[in-house]
Short mmCIF file of the C-alpha atoms (twelve columns), coordinates in Angstrom:
data_MODEL
# 
_entry.id   MODEL 
# 
loop_
_atom_site.group_PDB 
_atom_site.id 
_atom_site.type_symbol 
_atom_site.label_atom_id 
_atom_site.label_alt_id 
_atom_site.label_comp_id 
_atom_site.label_asym_id 
_atom_site.label_seq_id 
_atom_site.Cartn_x 
_atom_site.Cartn_y 
_atom_site.Cartn_z 
_atom_site.pdbx_PDB_model_num 
ATOM 1   C CA . UNK A 1   91.128  80.606  80.788  1 
ATOM 2   C CA . UNK A 2   92.652  79.982  84.217  1 
ATOM 3   C CA . UNK A 3   96.313  78.915  84.507  1 
ATOM 4   C CA . UNK A 4   98.132  77.784  87.667  1 
ATOM 5   C CA . UNK A 5   99.330  80.869  89.538  1 
ATOM 6   C CA . UNK A 6   103.105 81.368  89.528  1 
ATOM 7   C CA . UNK A 7   104.655 81.548  92.996  1 
ATOM 8   C CA . UNK A 8   106.082 85.031  92.367  1 
ATOM 9   C CA . UNK A 9   102.613 86.421  91.526  1 
ATOM 10  C CA . UNK A 10  101.172 84.838  94.653  1 
ATOM 11  C CA . UNK A 11  103.946 86.396  96.707  1 
ATOM 12  C CA . UNK A 12  103.414 89.845  95.146  1 
ATOM 13  C CA . UNK A 13  99.677  89.658  95.871  1 
ATOM 14  C CA . UNK A 14  100.414 88.472  99.424  1 
ATOM 15  C CA . UNK A 15  102.670 91.471  100.060 1 
ATOM 16  C CA . UNK A 16  99.995  93.839  98.696  1 
ATOM 17  C CA . UNK A 17  97.241  92.209  100.785 1 
ATOM 18  C CA . UNK A 18  99.533  92.020  103.810 1 
ATOM 19  C CA . UNK A 19  100.003 95.787  103.714 1 
ATOM 20  C CA . UNK A 20  96.232  96.282  103.469 1 
ATOM 21  C CA . UNK A 21  95.678  93.895  106.385 1 
ATOM 22  C CA . UNK A 22  98.336  95.699  108.424 1 
ATOM 23  C CA . UNK A 23  96.477  98.974  107.828 1 
ATOM 24  C CA . UNK A 24  93.175  97.397  108.907 1 
ATOM 25  C CA . UNK A 25  94.813  96.014  112.035 1 
ATOM 26  C CA . UNK A 26  96.261  99.447  112.861 1 
ATOM 27  C CA . UNK A 27  92.812  101.044 112.607 1 
ATOM 28  C CA . UNK A 28  91.315  98.202  114.665 1 
ATOM 29  C CA . UNK A 29  93.989  98.677  117.356 1 
ATOM 30  C CA . UNK A 30  93.355  102.416 117.411 1 
ATOM 31  C CA . UNK A 31  89.624  101.818 117.900 1 
ATOM 32  C CA . UNK A 32  90.337  99.203  120.578 1 
ATOM 33  C CA . UNK A 33  92.665  101.576 122.427 1 
ATOM 34  C CA . UNK A 34  90.228  104.511 122.308 1 
ATOM 35  C CA . UNK A 35  87.284  102.379 123.462 1 
ATOM 36  C CA . UNK A 36  89.323  100.853 126.307 1 
ATOM 37  C CA . UNK A 37  90.536  104.278 127.441 1 
ATOM 38  C CA . UNK A 38  87.020  105.767 127.364 1 
ATOM 39  C CA . UNK A 39  85.415  102.825 129.166 1 
ATOM 40  C CA . UNK A 40  88.404  102.175 131.431 1 
ATOM 41  C CA . UNK A 41  88.847  98.484  130.659 1 
ATOM 42  C CA . UNK A 42  92.180  96.682  130.945 1 
ATOM 43  C CA . UNK A 43  93.579  95.096  127.783 1 
ATOM 44  C CA . UNK A 44  92.945  91.370  127.479 1 
ATOM 45  C CA . UNK A 45  95.587  90.016  125.098 1 
ATOM 46  C CA . UNK A 46  93.695  86.850  124.139 1 
ATOM 47  C CA . UNK A 47  90.601  88.871  123.241 1 
ATOM 48  C CA . UNK A 48  92.748  91.302  121.222 1 
ATOM 49  C CA . UNK A 49  94.294  88.427  119.234 1 
ATOM 50  C CA . UNK A 50  90.841  86.998  118.532 1 
ATOM 51  C CA . UNK A 51  89.606  90.463  117.501 1 
ATOM 52  C CA . UNK A 52  92.512  90.900  115.037 1 
ATOM 53  C CA . UNK A 53  92.005  87.373  113.696 1 
ATOM 54  C CA . UNK A 54  88.331  88.173  113.036 1 
ATOM 55  C CA . UNK A 55  89.244  91.453  111.304 1 
ATOM 56  C CA . UNK A 56  91.559  89.535  108.937 1 
ATOM 57  C CA . UNK A 57  88.987  86.787  108.422 1 
ATOM 58  C CA . UNK A 58  86.339  89.375  107.549 1 
ATOM 59  C CA . UNK A 59  88.724  91.049  105.067 1 
ATOM 60  C CA . UNK A 60  89.916  87.920  103.281 1 
ATOM 61  C CA . UNK A 61  86.683  85.976  103.698 1 
ATOM 62  C CA . UNK A 62  84.497  88.680  102.197 1 
ATOM 63  C CA . UNK A 63  86.735  89.160  99.164  1 
ATOM 64  C CA . UNK A 64  87.243  85.433  98.599  1 
ATOM 65  C CA . UNK A 65  83.533  84.625  98.864  1 
ATOM 66  C CA . UNK A 66  82.472  87.654  96.788  1 
ATOM 67  C CA . UNK A 67  84.377  87.269  93.543  1 
ATOM 68  C CA . UNK A 68  87.348  85.124  94.607  1 
ATOM 69  C CA . UNK A 69  89.836  88.015  94.593  1 
ATOM 70  C CA . UNK A 70  91.319  90.294  97.217  1 
ATOM 71  C CA . UNK A 71  92.618  93.677  96.078  1 
ATOM 72  C CA . UNK A 72  96.152  92.279  95.797  1 
ATOM 73  C CA . UNK A 73  94.915  89.262  93.839  1 
ATOM 74  C CA . UNK A 74  92.997  91.560  91.492  1 
ATOM 75  C CA . UNK A 75  96.134  93.639  90.860  1 
ATOM 76  C CA . UNK A 76  98.074  90.500  89.913  1 
ATOM 77  C CA . UNK A 77  95.139  88.850  88.072  1 
ATOM 78  C CA . UNK A 78  94.854  85.946  90.503  1 
ATOM 79  C CA . UNK A 79  91.592  84.214  91.304  1 
ATOM 80  C CA . UNK A 80  90.646  81.839  94.130  1 
ATOM 81  C CA . UNK A 81  88.221  78.975  93.628  1 
ATOM 82  C CA . UNK A 82  87.463  75.631  95.200  1 
ATOM 83  C CA . UNK A 83  89.157  72.587  93.666  1 
ATOM 84  C CA . UNK A 84  85.874  71.684  91.937  1 
ATOM 85  C CA . UNK A 85  85.789  75.095  90.197  1 
ATOM 86  C CA . UNK A 86  83.059  76.561  92.416  1 
ATOM 87  C CA . UNK A 87  83.462  79.838  94.329  1 
ATOM 88  C CA . UNK A 88  84.826  79.513  97.877  1 
ATOM 89  C CA . UNK A 89  82.347  79.280  100.767 1 
ATOM 90  C CA . UNK A 90  82.863  80.996  104.111 1 
ATOM 91  C CA . UNK A 91  84.071  77.744  105.688 1 
ATOM 92  C CA . UNK A 92  86.657  77.404  102.893 1 
ATOM 93  C CA . UNK A 93  87.740  81.015  103.399 1 
ATOM 94  C CA . UNK A 94  88.013  80.605  107.189 1 
ATOM 95  C CA . UNK A 95  90.064  77.425  106.898 1 
ATOM 96  C CA . UNK A 96  92.289  78.922  104.195 1 
ATOM 97  C CA . UNK A 97  92.832  82.117  106.208 1 
ATOM 98  C CA . UNK A 98  93.796  80.204  109.361 1 
ATOM 99  C CA . UNK A 99  96.155  77.949  107.398 1 
ATOM 100 C CA . UNK A 100 97.586  80.966  105.571 1 
ATOM 101 C CA . UNK A 101 98.461  82.559  108.936 1 
ATOM 102 C CA . UNK A 102 100.177 79.353  110.039 1 
ATOM 103 C CA . UNK A 103 102.174 79.200  106.784 1 
ATOM 104 C CA . UNK A 104 103.224 82.841  107.030 1 
ATOM 105 C CA . UNK A 105 104.092 82.305  110.697 1 
ATOM 106 C CA . UNK A 106 106.453 79.511  109.656 1 
ATOM 107 C CA . UNK A 107 107.965 81.654  106.885 1 
ATOM 108 C CA . UNK A 108 108.511 84.672  109.158 1 
ATOM 109 C CA . UNK A 109 109.768 82.792  112.241 1 
ATOM 110 C CA . UNK A 110 113.477 82.816  111.213 1 
ATOM 111 C CA . UNK A 111 113.383 86.599  110.796 1 
ATOM 112 C CA . UNK A 112 111.647 87.068  114.159 1 
ATOM 113 C CA . UNK A 113 114.187 84.819  115.867 1 
ATOM 114 C CA . UNK A 114 116.934 87.239  114.833 1 
ATOM 115 C CA . UNK A 115 115.547 89.836  117.230 1 
ATOM 116 C CA . UNK A 116 117.982 90.171  120.164 1 
ATOM 117 C CA . UNK A 117 115.408 89.198  122.780 1 
ATOM 118 C CA . UNK A 118 114.457 85.994  120.918 1 
ATOM 119 C CA . UNK A 119 117.862 85.069  119.423 1 
ATOM 120 C CA . UNK A 120 119.173 84.005  122.821 1 
ATOM 121 C CA . UNK A 121 116.285 81.582  123.435 1 
ATOM 122 C CA . UNK A 122 117.522 78.033  124.066 1 
ATOM 123 C CA . UNK A 123 116.048 76.462  120.931 1 
ATOM 124 C CA . UNK A 124 116.207 79.463  118.566 1 
ATOM 125 C CA . UNK A 125 118.685 77.852  116.154 1 
ATOM 126 C CA . UNK A 126 116.779 74.553  116.002 1 
ATOM 127 C CA . UNK A 127 113.464 76.354  115.432 1 
ATOM 128 C CA . UNK A 128 115.054 78.538  112.742 1 
ATOM 129 C CA . UNK A 129 116.482 75.513  110.951 1 
ATOM 130 C CA . UNK A 130 113.185 73.635  111.168 1 
ATOM 131 C CA . UNK A 131 111.114 76.533  109.845 1 
ATOM 132 C CA . UNK A 132 113.561 77.259  107.011 1 
ATOM 133 C CA . UNK A 133 113.366 73.594  105.973 1 
ATOM 134 C CA . UNK A 134 109.551 73.621  106.261 1 
ATOM 135 C CA . UNK A 135 109.387 76.774  104.105 1 
ATOM 136 C CA . UNK A 136 111.697 75.256  101.498 1 
ATOM 137 C CA . UNK A 137 109.659 72.047  101.456 1 
ATOM 138 C CA . UNK A 138 106.400 74.005  101.077 1 
ATOM 139 C CA . UNK A 139 107.825 76.030  98.177  1 
ATOM 140 C CA . UNK A 140 109.213 72.908  96.525  1 
ATOM 141 C CA . UNK A 141 105.897 71.048  96.831  1 
ATOM 142 C CA . UNK A 142 104.053 74.112  95.478  1 
ATOM 143 C CA . UNK A 143 106.453 74.251  92.532  1 
ATOM 144 C CA . UNK A 144 106.113 70.528  91.817  1 
ATOM 145 C CA . UNK A 145 102.302 70.514  92.054  1 
ATOM 146 C CA . UNK A 146 100.761 70.628  88.572  1 
ATOM 147 C CA . UNK A 147 98.211  73.256  89.720  1 
ATOM 148 C CA . UNK A 148 100.771 75.176  91.847  1 
ATOM 149 C CA . UNK A 149 98.729  74.674  95.023  1 
ATOM 150 C CA . UNK A 150 100.336 75.882  98.255  1 
ATOM 151 C CA . UNK A 151 99.852  74.100  101.594 1 
ATOM 152 C CA . UNK A 152 96.862  76.306  102.490 1 
ATOM 153 C CA . UNK A 153 95.306  75.366  99.134  1 
ATOM 154 C CA . UNK A 154 95.721  71.607  99.619  1 
ATOM 155 C CA . UNK A 155 94.340  71.651  103.134 1 
ATOM 156 C CA . UNK A 156 91.403  73.976  102.417 1 
ATOM 157 C CA . UNK A 157 90.420  72.419  99.083  1 
ATOM 158 C CA . UNK A 158 91.056  75.616  97.117  1 
ATOM 159 C CA . UNK A 159 93.389  76.685  94.330  1 
ATOM 160 C CA . UNK A 160 94.682  79.976  93.031  1 
ATOM 161 C CA . UNK A 161 94.655  80.545  89.305  1 
ATOM 162 C CA . UNK A 162 96.141  83.186  87.059  1 
ATOM 163 C CA . UNK A 163 94.151  84.960  84.363  1 
ATOM 164 C CA . UNK A 164 96.507  86.121  81.589  1 
ATOM 165 C CA . UNK A 165 95.772  89.513  80.106  1 
ATOM 166 C CA . UNK A 166 93.783  89.374  76.891  1 
ATOM 167 C CA . UNK A 167 95.779  89.789  73.671  1 
ATOM 168 C CA . UNK A 168 95.693  93.272  72.165  1 
# 
């Protein structure tokens, strides 16, 4: 039986998966650096961003389309499915991943704007206030939704469920 996933479980799984993704990105950057040094090619920042995006999409997309669980979701007994109960397709996974990055970008913006170089930007306080309000609104709407769907769930047509442990 699948229950709506509590926000705290989703957050715990996101931290777990975020650490795994960070490790993948570090390996990808190491490979990129070695290849560029050997071949003698200058770094193209737009290509590097696209490369890292594709690494993350491959990670999340493969797990979501092959069983509906990343390693972090498996640890916290969460399961991803489409709103109609079917397993996610690659297009669902790609859309959800892109939207997930946008949501996490909004959540992390206030912390990034505390860095000395960014804190003095002309609109730093307004952006911080806006993103804090957007984060609070997203959490409130997730909490009020009967199926606990987050913004990336609504927009990608997916939902995250929780599988309680079987009674002993």
